[in-house]
N, C-alpha and C positions, 0 to 999 in steps of 0.2 A: 908328538905322537902323530904318525902318519899310518893310517890303517889301510892295508891292501887286502882285498878279497880275491881269493883264488880257488880253483877246484881242489878238492881233497885228493891226496895221493895215499897209496898204501903205506908209504913210509911215515905218514902222520898218525898211524894207528895208536901207538903208545901214548902220545901226547893227548889225543882226543879221548882215548879210553880213560886216562887219568883225570881229565877235565870233567867228563861225564860222571865218573865215580865220585869225585870230590863234590859234585853238585847233587849227588844221590839220584842220578837219572839213569843209572845202568847197573846191571848185575854182572857177575863174572861170565855170563853167557856170551858176551860180545867178545869172542875170540878173534884172533887175527885172521884165520881162514874164513870165518863168517863175515868179518869186516870186508875182506877181499871180495866175497860173493855179493855183498850189498853194494859195494862200489860199482861192480860190473852190472848188476841188475838195475840200479838206479843211476845209470851213467849220466854224468854232467849235472847231477842234482844234489851233490854234497859239496859244501864249501867251507873254507876256513878263513878266519880273519887273522892277519899278521900285523904285528908292530915291529918293524925292523927285523923281519925274519922269524920272530917269535910268535907261535900260534897262541892267540888270546881268545879265540871264539870259534864256534863250529855250528853248522846247521845241516840237518839231513832233510831231504824231501823225497817224495816218490810221486809217480804219475801212473795211472792205470791203463794207459794206451787209448783212452777215450777222452773224457772231458773232466775227470776228477784228479785233483792234485792234493797232496797231503803234506803238511809241514810237521816235522817232529824233531826232537832232540836238538833244540836250540840251547846252547850253553855259552856263557861268556865268563872269563876269569873275573873274579870279584874285584880286582884292581881296575878293571876296564869297564865296569858297569856304569850306566848313566853317562856314557860318553859317545853314544851313537853307534857302537859296534853292532849290537843286536839289530838295530834298524838297517844298517848297511847290509848285513848278512841276509836279512829277510827280503830287502828290496832286490838284491841280486837273484835270489832263488825264485822269488815271485815273478820277476821279469823273465827269467828262463822258462818257468812254467807257462806263462801267458804267451810269450813271443815264439819260442821254439816249439812247444807242445800244444799251443792253442787251447790251453786248459781254461774252461769256463767256470769251474767251481773249485776253489781251494779251501780246504778245511784243516782244522787242527783241534786238539783238545788240550785244555789247560786246567790245572787244579783250581778250584774256586778260591782257595786261599792265596793263590799266586797273583796278587794284585798288580805288581809291576808288569808281568807278562800280559795280563788282561788289558791293562792300559795301553801297552805297546801295540798289541794286535788291533785294538779298536782304533788307534791313531792311524793305522794303515788301511782303514776302511772296512775291517771285518765286523760282522754283527754277531752278537751273542744270542744264540737261539735258546729260548726258554721252552720251546715246543718239542724238543728232542731229548732223548736219553742217550747216554753213552752205554752201550750194551756190549759186553764182551764175555769171553770165556777163556780163562787162563789155564794152560795145560802144564805149567811148571810151577 
């Protein structure tokens, strides 16, 4: 297994959609036109992991134009978990946020019951804040 990380292309849509859907991380709202818009808006911040040309993982990130970066939608095929794929994806996108965009604060949110993701993100130096709430308003 030789994992290669590369930028996401529009032609990756169906594979990434299915990967996210399989991992219960997305609804049908992620259409190909929306995916195209997201790739353009978050240029150079979506990556895939490939094993011999087969996409086995994906990560999305965004940057607000100032000093905030956000990691979201990290998914790895179940056959490739615990093999460093997620770490490689995160390292590439974090380095891009830090070096190209000079991002000082990168954050994400993870379900409390998702212990493997919590362990991974902590291993990369992230701190779990107990002083903040996730506050949102869902329109759909």
